[in-house]
C-alpha positions as CSV (number, residue, x, y, z in Angstrom):
1,M,7.8,1.7,8.4
2,I,7.4,-1.7,6.8
3,I,3.8,-2.9,6.5
4,K,1.9,-5.6,4.7
5,Q,0.0,-4.7,1.6
6,V,-2.8,-6.9,0.2
7,T,-2.8,-7.3,-3.6
8,V,-6.0,-8.7,-5.1
9,I,-6.6,-9.6,-8.7
10,V,-10.1,-8.2,-9.4
11,E,-11.9,-8.6,-12.7
12,N,-12.1,-5.2,-14.5
13,K,-15.9,-5.3,-14.6
14,E,-18.7,-3.2,-13.2
15,G,-19.4,-4.0,-9.5
16,K,-16.3,-6.3,-8.9
17,L,-14.4,-3.8,-6.8
18,K,-17.6,-3.2,-4.7
19,E,-17.9,-6.9,-4.3
20,V,-14.3,-7.0,-2.8
21,M,-15.0,-4.0,-0.6
22,D,-18.3,-5.6,0.6
23,I,-16.5,-8.8,1.6
24,I,-13.8,-6.8,3.6
25,T,-16.1,-4.4,5.3
26,S,-18.6,-7.1,6.2
27,Q,-15.8,-8.4,8.5
28,G,-15.5,-4.9,10.2
29,I,-12.1,-4.4,8.6
30,N,-11.0,-0.8,7.7
31,V,-9.3,0.1,4.4
32,H,-6.6,2.7,4.9
33,A,-5.4,3.0,1.4
34,L,-6.3,1.7,-2.0
35,S,-4.7,1.7,-5.5
36,M,-6.3,0.2,-8.5
37,A,-4.9,-0.2,-12.1
38,D,-6.5,-2.6,-14.6
39,T,-7.0,-5.9,-12.6
40,V,-4.5,-5.2,-9.8
41,T,-6.0,-3.7,-6.6
42,R,-3.6,-2.9,-3.7
43,L,-5.0,-2.4,-0.2
44,I,-3.7,-1.3,3.2
45,V,-6.0,-2.8,5.8
46,D,-6.2,-3.4,9.5
47,D,-5.8,-7.2,9.2
48,P,-3.9,-8.2,6.0
49,E,-3.6,-11.9,6.8
50,G,-7.3,-12.1,7.6
51,V,-8.3,-10.2,4.4
52,K,-6.1,-12.6,2.4
53,E,-7.8,-15.6,3.9
54,I,-11.3,-14.2,3.5
55,L,-10.8,-13.2,-0.1
56,E,-9.1,-16.5,-1.1
57,D,-12.0,-18.3,0.4
58,Q,-14.2,-16.4,-2.0
59,G,-12.0,-17.4,-5.0
60,Y,-9.8,-14.4,-5.4
61,E,-6.1,-14.5,-6.2
62,V,-4.4,-12.6,-3.3
63,H,-0.8,-11.8,-2.4
64,L,0.8,-10.1,0.6
65,T,3.7,-7.8,0.0
66,D,6.0,-5.9,2.3
67,V,5.8,-2.2,1.4
68,I,6.8,1.1,3.0
69,S,4.4,3.5,4.7
70,V,5.7,6.9,5.4
71,K,4.2,10.2,6.6
72,V,5.0,13.0,4.3
73,P,5.1,16.4,6.0
74,S,2.8,19.0,4.4
75,R,5.3,21.5,3.2
76,P,6.9,22.3,-0.1
77,G,9.8,20.0,-1.0
78,S,9.2,17.2,1.6
79,L,8.4,14.5,-1.0
80,T,11.3,15.7,-3.1
81,D,13.6,15.4,-0.1
82,M,12.4,11.8,0.5
83,L,12.9,10.9,-3.2
84,H,16.4,12.5,-3.1
85,R,17.4,10.3,-0.2
86,L,16.2,7.2,-2.1
87,T,17.9,8.3,-5.3
88,V,21.3,8.8,-3.6
89,A,20.9,5.3,-2.1
90,K,20.1,4.0,-5.6
91,I,16.7,2.7,-4.6
92,N,14.0,2.5,-7.3
93,L,10.3,2.8,-6.7
94,E,8.1,0.3,-8.4
95,Y,4.9,2.2,-7.5
96,M,3.5,4.7,-5.0
97,Y,0.1,5.8,-3.9
98,A,-1.4,8.0,-1.1
99,H,-2.7,6.9,2.2
100,A,-6.5,7.7,2.6
101,S,-5.7,10.1,5.5
102,G,-3.9,12.3,3.0
103,S,-0.8,12.5,5.2
104,G,1.3,9.6,3.9
105,M,2.5,7.5,1.1
106,I,2.6,3.8,0.5
107,F,5.3,2.5,-1.9
108,L,7.3,-0.5,-3.0
109,P,11.0,0.2,-3.2
110,S,13.6,-2.0,-4.8
111,D,15.0,-2.7,-1.3
112,V,12.4,-2.5,1.4
113,K,14.7,-3.0,4.4
114,K,17.3,-0.5,3.2
115,T,14.5,2.0,2.5
116,D,13.1,1.5,6.0
117,E,16.5,2.3,7.5
118,I,17.1,5.4,5.4
119,L,13.7,6.8,6.3
120,K,13.6,5.9,10.0
121,D,14.8,9.4,11.1
122,W,13.1,11.3,8.2
123,E,9.5,11.3,9.4
124,E,8.3,14.0,11.7
């Protein structure tokens, strides 16, 4: 399924990620997934457009990106099967991280729409 991801540039300094989380949670918005590397923080939230606006108002650089969210069955080989389907279709993955529930993955493929079509019937 195609969803919106919030990408925030956060200074790599003690307390800065907490500051971002405080801003988001003070609005009653839930964070479903988070990935952080250096200054790039990627979030899956209830209200991506609202979070973008709130964080920009606080001076943060924020971007919205279409990504894929997919449930991965908890059995050996299920992730491999998904990756095989994408490889056969010549789709590259820019990055991938786990959903906080532990039952899914978030990723940015080279072709979001094609990936969504390929994986439509794959999820259980």
